[in-house]
N, C-alpha and C positions, 0 to 999 in steps of 0.2 A: 504493500500500499504506500508506504512511504517512498519507494523507488518510483511508483507510478505516479505520485504527487510532485515529485522532482522533475521528472521528465516534461510533466504538464505546464510546471512553473517555467523551465527553460524554453518550452516552445512558446508561451504565453510572451515572455520577455523577448525572445528574437522576432516574433511577430510585430511586438510594440515598437521595438528599434528598427525595423524596415520601415514601419508607418513614419517614425519621426524623420527618417532619413530622406523618405518622399516629400514630406512637407516642408523641411528645412530647406532643401535643396536649391528649389529657385531663388531664395533670398540668399543663400550662399553665393550663388552663380552671378547673381546680381552684384554683389558687394565685391566678388572677387574681378568680374569683368570691368567693374569701374576704375581698378588699376592697371586696365590694360590700354596700350596705345592705340588708336583706331586704326592703324594699318595691320594691328595684329589680329584685331578683331574681323578685319574683312578677308584677311588670308586664312586665318585658323580659327573660324568663330567657335568650332566645337570643343575645342582645348580649354581645360578647365582651368589650369594655373596658368598665368601669364609667365611669358620667357622672362619679361623684364619688368619689376614693378615699376610704377610710374604713378606721379600726382598731377600730372600735367591736365587730366580730365577734371579735377577738381579746380584747377587753377582757373581753367578754361570758363567753368560754369561759375564759380564765385567771383572771380576778379574781371574777366574779359567779359562775361554775360552780366556780372553785377547782381547775381543771383542773391546777394546778401540782403538786400532789401526786402526783397520777396520773402525771404525767410524771416526775417524780422516781422514783416506785416503778418504771417502765419502765426509766429509766435505770439504776438499781442493780441490777435482776434480770437485763436484756440484757447488763449489761457484767461483771457477778460469773459469769454463765454461759459467757460468750465467754472471759474469763479462765482460770476453771477447767479448761473444754474443751479448750482451747488446751495447758495445760500436762499434762493429764492422756494427752490424744491425741497428743502430741510423744514424751513418754517410750513411750509403749506402743507407738507405732508404730515408733521407735527398736528396742526392744527385741525387738518380732517379726522385723524386719528382720535384726538383728544376732546375736541370741542364739538366736531359735528360728524359723528359717528355714522350716523343714517345718510344725510346729505351727501357725505363724503364718499360714500361706496358710489353714488349715481355720479359725482363728478367726476370720479376717477375714470370709469367707463367712458364718459361723454369724452374727457380728455385724450385717451387711449383713440377716439373714434378720428383723430384728425389724421392718425398715421393711415387711415382706410385710401386717402386721396393721394398719388402721387406727386412727389415734390414739383413737376414739370407744369402739374395744372394751375400753380399758384404763382408762377413765374411773372405772368402779367398783371395781376393783382397787385403783388409786393412790389413792382417797377413801378406803377402808377401811385402806389402809397408812400415809398419812400421819393420818389420824385415830389409829389406834393408838400412832402416833410421837408424836402432840401437835404435829403438825406444819401442822395446816390453817388457813388465814388467816394465814400466816407467810411472808415473804420466803423462808425458808431453804427451807421445803418446795417453794416454786415451783421454786427455783433447783435443786433436787435433781430434780424432775420432768422439768424442761428438759436436766439434763446425762443423764439416762437415755436421751433421745432423741437428743441432740445428739453426745455422745462415740462411741458406736459408728460412725456416719457419719463423724466427724471422723478417727477412725483409719482407717478404710478409706480415706480420700483421702489421709492423710499417707504411708500404706505405700507408696502409688505414687511419692511424691517421694522418699522416704528411700532406696528402690532406686536412684535416680539418683545417688546421691553414690558416687564410686569408694572402694573399701575402701583404696588406695594412699596418698589424702588423709590419712586418718585415721593409718595406719602411720608417715605420716611425720610427724605431729605426734606421735604418741607416741614418734618415736626422737628429736625436739627436746625431750622432756621433759615434755610435756603429760599429765595423767591422765586418765581415762577422762570425766571430769566437764568438764573443760578443752575435750576435744575435742568433745564433743556440744555445749557451750554456744558455742565460739569459732570453731570449725570446720564442723561439721555443720549448725547452725541457720540459719546466714549461707547455706549453700548450699541449702535448702529454703525460706526466706523467700517467695518467691512461693507455694508450698503453703501454708504457714502463713496467709498473709494473705487466700487465697481462702477457705480455712477459717474463719477467723474472721469475715469478711462471711456466709457462709452461717449461721453459728450466732449471729451479732447480729442479723440481720434476723428469723432465725426465732423468736428470743426477744422481739424488740421487735412482733412482729406477731401473736406467739400470742394466741388467744382463748378458746378453749374450756375448758383447765385453768385460766388465771386465774380464768374466770366462776364454776367448780365450787369449786376450792379457796379461794378469797378471798371472805368473806363480809361482811367491813366494806369500806364505800365509800371510806374514807380507805388502803385497801391494795392496791385493784385497780389494775391498769396502765391506760394509756391508751386501749388496744384496747377494752376494756369499759367504760370511761367515756364513749367515743365512741358505742358502741352504745346507751348511755342515752338518748341525744339522739333517737333515733327513737321511743321509746316515749312521748314527750312527746304531752300532748293536741294542740298546736298546733306542728307541725315548725318550728324557726326554721332556714331552709336557709342563713341567713349564718351562722351559729353551726355548724351541723353543716360546710360547707365549710371554716371556720378550722380545727375541730378534726381533721378528716382533713388537712387540710394540715400541722397539727402533728405527726401520726403518719408522715406521708410525707417529709417533709423531713429527718428526723434521719437515716433510712437512706441517703438521698441524699448528705448531707453527708459521712456515715461513710465510703460508698465513694469520694465524691471525694478523700477526704482522705488515703487510704491506696492509691488506685488506681497511685500512681506505682511502689508496690513491685512491683506485678504485672508490669511489664515488666522487672525486674531480671533478668539471666540467671542461671542457676542455677551458673555457676561464678565469679561475682564474688565471693565468701566466699574463694575458694582462692587468691586474690592476697595475698601478704605485703606 
């Protein structure tokens, strides 16, 4: 029995390793190809490791094409969207769970219905509203558009996490002299930290990778996001594959770094914040 179980464990591990290799290979190939010269990519595109490692593609993208401005725009817009969405959705979800439980169930279902409509259907209404408000070609306008998509789903996600917080912990904190704001900040938020982190990852990655509204609402090249800037490389007369790979790597790597930086929070227990 033990031998059969050991063989089964080995087969499962081998199977998972194979799946992991298939999942990670496109990303690794993209990163490695970004260090190849353009001539090497054209002459031998299937070779995995470059003959000579070079940073010329990154220099072209960051210095010659001046993608640093677009990266800065994406960082500002994605970070602002994530921060504002988390603050608003946390307060809204807590209020729904604690103060309007019956109405809150209906509200969260209504919020989720906003995702029934494809984003492309709302392009014209959003463009008209932003134009009348004078927010076209501005970071504020793009952040507001992203918030309109991120906040409803974030509220729906966080409602489930706030429901897991026992009311007794909050009552105990109130007896100890904490006011409602202190209970929310010092007791409730640590308990739902894994949910907040998961929601932050979702909002940040969506805002970082979004292309459609950034392309339509931003008319100046110095205000567009990195995803739109990368798309412009495909419209060149002669496609520089090395620069395109480097630009794609710049788009992908920040999302991975952001996830790795806060993934430890995902493993935290929901009751860790209740320990005095």
